[in-house]
Structures are given as structure tokens and as C-alpha cells.
N, C-alpha and C positions, 0 to 999 in steps of 0.2 A: 113420636109422630115421624113418619118417613118423609123424605124429600118429595116424593110423588104425592103424598097426602097433602102436604103443605101447599104444593103447586095447585092441586085441585081446589083446595079451600080458597086460595087467592083468586082463582079463575071464577069460582062461583060467586065470591063477594063482588068482584068487578062486574060480572054480568048482572047481578042484582042492582048495583049502583047505577049502571047504565040504563036499567029498566025503570028506576024509580027517582033518580036525582036529575032534575031538570037542568041544573047548572052544569053537571058533568055531561049531559046529553048535548048541551049547546057548545061545549068545548071539544067534543069528540072530533078527531081529524077526519077529513073527507078523503075517501079513497080516490075519488076523481081528481082532487086537487093534488094529492101526493103523486099520482101517476103523471099529471101534467108537469109537475116540477121535476120529475125524474126522467123526462124525455131525453134521450141521448142528444148531446150537442147543445143543450140549454145552458146559457151563460149564467153566472152567478147573479148579476143584476136582474135578469129575467126571472130567475127562481124567486128572488125576493119580491118582485112585482106580483108574481102569481099568488104567492101566499098573502101578501098585503091586500090585494084586491079581492081575493076569494073569501078571506076572513074579515072583510072590511069593518063589520060592525062588532066584531069580538074585541074584548079588551086585550091590548098588546103589551103595555108596559105599566107598571105601578110605581108610584113615588110616595114616600112617606109625606103625609099632609103636614103643613106647617102654618103658623100664624106669626105675625109680627107684633111684638109687645114692647112696651117701654120699660126699661129697667128702672125701678123706683129709686135706686141708689145713685145711678149715673145719669139718668134721663135719656140714655141712648136707646135707639130702637134695635132690637135683635130678634133672631128667629127662635121660635119655640116649636118643638115637635108635638104633633097631635096623635092620639091613638087611633089613627085611621090612615087609609091610603087613597090617593087620587090616581085614577087610571086614564089612559088614552087608548083609543081604538087603533086598529091597524090602518084604518082610513086616515086618521089624523097623523099617525106616525109616518106613513108614506107621503102624505102631503108635506110634512115638515122636511123629510129627506129630499124630495124633489125641489122644494123651495130653497133650501140651503145650497143644493147643487147649482141651481140657477144663479144664485147670488155669487157663489164662488167662481163661476165661469165667466163673470162679467166684471167690469170695473177696470181700474188701472193695472191690476196685477192678477189676471185670470189664471186659474190652474188648468193644467192639461194632464191627460193620462200619463202616469209614470211619475208625476210630481210627488213629493213627500209631504206628509202631514204629521207633525209631532203633537202628541196629546199629553197634558199633565193634569191628572185629576184622579178622583176615586170613582168606582163603578156607580153609575146612575143612568136614568132614562136618557138624559141629554148626552152622556158619554156614548151610550150605544147608538144614539141617533147620528152622532158625528162619525162613528165607525161605519155605519151603513152608508153614509154619504161617500166615504172613501171607496167602498165597494162599488157604489153606483157610478162613480166617475173614473174608476180605474186608477185611483191614487194608491200610494204606498203608505200604510199606517205605521207610525213609530210611537208606540205607547211608552211613556217615560215614568219613572218612579217619582211620585210626588214628594217623597221624603228624602230625596237626594239633594245635596247642595248644588248650586249652579256650577261649581268647579268640576263636579262629576258629569254634569249633563252637557257642558259646552263641547267636550270632545265629540259627543254624539252629533251635536249640531254641525260641527265642522265636517264630520264624515258624511252625514246624510243630506245636509243643506235643505231643510224643509222650507217650503214656500209658505205654509200655513202653520201657525201654532195655536192649538185649541187648548184652553185652560179652564178648569173649574175656578169659580170666583174666590174660593178659599186659598188658592195657591197663586194668585195673580202677581204677588211680589216676586216669586221665584221665576215666573214666566217673563216678567219684565227684565230681570237680570239677564236671562238667556237671550231675549230678543235684542237687548242693547248691544250684546257682544256677538251677534250673528249677522253675517252679511247677506243671508238668504231670506230670512223671514220678512214677508211683506204684508201678512195679514194675521192679526191676533183676534181670535174669536173667543169670547168669554161666555161660558155656559154655567148652569146652576146659579144664575145671578138673580138677585132681588134688589132692585133699586131702593126699596123702602128700608132696607137694612143699612144703618149708618156706616158700619165698617166696610161693607161691600161697595157702597156708593163712593166713599172716600178713596178706597183702593183703586177704583176705576179712574177717578179724577187724577190721582197721582200717576197712574200708568200713562194716561194721555199726556200729562205734562212731561214725564220722563222720556217718552218716545216721540215727542213732537218733531224732533230733528232727525229721526231715523227713517222717515218715510214708511212707517208701518201703520196700516189701517186698523183701528181698534173698533170692534163692534160687539155688542152683546147679542147672544143667540136669538132672542125674540125679535130684535131689529133686523137681523140677517134674514130670518124667516119672513118677516113682513115685507122686506124689500124684494126677496125672491119670489113672493107670490104675485108681484106685478110684472114679472119677467117670463119670457117663454121657457118652458121646461126643456132642458137640454136632453139629448138622447143619452140613454144609458150606455156605459162602456160595453162593447161587444167584441173585444179583441179575441182572436182565435187561439192565442197561446195559453194552453192550460198550465204552463209552468211559469207564468209571469210572476214577478216579485209583487206580493200583496202586503207583506208586513215584515218589519224587522223588529225582533224582540230581543232587547239587550238584557243580559244577566251579569251579575257580579262574579268574577273569578276569584282565585285565591289571593290575588293582589288587591282586590276591592275595586279595581277599575272596570268600567263597563266593557263588555265584549259582545 
């Protein structure tokens, strides 16, 4: 079969699916929305808003469903994965993004465009939500390797001086080690957190005890969202500099040190 024949077959198959599959029809990109997002001069935060509001009722993010069970041997409550996914719509995603943005822009240590946000965790819906907040507020994202010891991460903290440290609940101990030794971190946001899980709840309590003297505000993401919903939505970052620093991605060199 020639390349041209294979291409024709794929095109015919896709056309048939669009004509017969209601799920695929509902997920098809809108040419009008794409055109609006591609208008010259449109800033990134505005592009995100256009897509989120235009596709408001479509599913945006999926997360593996879980349930909390009690281990019969230890009596402790832990997460168990389920063979399904929970999804949230673009409307819900955007509402969460703006709520977190509102919460981060208020309080004793509000963030400003150009501030740094370090993130320790594994890819998840919450992780992406945090990343979108950085885009919305014009912050600089600093994703960090969750399997690196604090001795490797602390030089990055010294160099970037993040105001916010966002961490998945599974890596809270590592984040606390970094925050204890950082003069810049003022806000620790914990995502992918379930207070019904004994290990996560205990780790959060220990974190609050350890950081009590460091003037670091510790908050789980659902609480951040709930607080932000009571606050005015801040304007999205609309800086005119296309070359602004938006992310610093560290990699390991031949010496093993972050670069």
C-alpha cells in the first residue's frame, strides 16, 4: 500500500467517524474558536480564557478515580485506584485557575508578575492547574524533579528564590526540607491531597509543625480554591513582552548537578 493510499484511507475513516460518532463530533475543534485564539497580539492568558470559556462544558482533564479503604492488617486508611476516570470540564478548570490566582494575589505574601513558583510532583490534573495559574498571573514556573534529594534542589531554590512552593502530597517531606532551608518561600500549596488518607494527613500535620517558625503559609489546594472563590478575580497578566521569562527547566549535566 502506498503512502498516498494510506493517507486516503485515514482521511476516509476520520470522515466516517465524524459523521457517525457523537463523542467525536462533540470534541471537534471549532474553527471560530481557533481563529479567535490565533488573533495577532492575543496574550497567552487570553488564549487560555478563550478556549476555556468556548469549550466550557467539554471535559478538560481526567484523573484516575480512587477510593479510600482501610488496610485490614494495619487498620490505616489508604488510597486504592479504581478502573475508571473522573473528569472536570473546562468551566470548572478555569474557575479553579482564577480562584487560585485570587488566593495567591492576596494575604500576607501576595505574588506579583515575575515571581517564581517551584513545583515538586508528578503529572496530574492538579499539577496542570497550578501551571495554568502561573501563566494566568505571569509567574515563572520552576518544575523540579520529585526524585531528587533536597541537597540537589536547594541550589535551585537559592538561585531562583521562589515565593511559592507547590507540592504533591506524596512528596511533602521533600518540600518541607527545601522550605526549611529557603529564605524566599512564603507559601506552600499542597495538591493531590486527600485528608481521609492517614499518611497524607499525618504528613501535613508534621509539615505545619516543622514550618511553624518559618513564616510559611501551608494550605491544601481545595482550601486555596475555596478561599479564592470568595475574592475578586484578579486581571490576567497581559504584559507586552513576548520574550518574558515564563519557565526555568533544570536538567542534570555530566556532574549530576542541576543546570
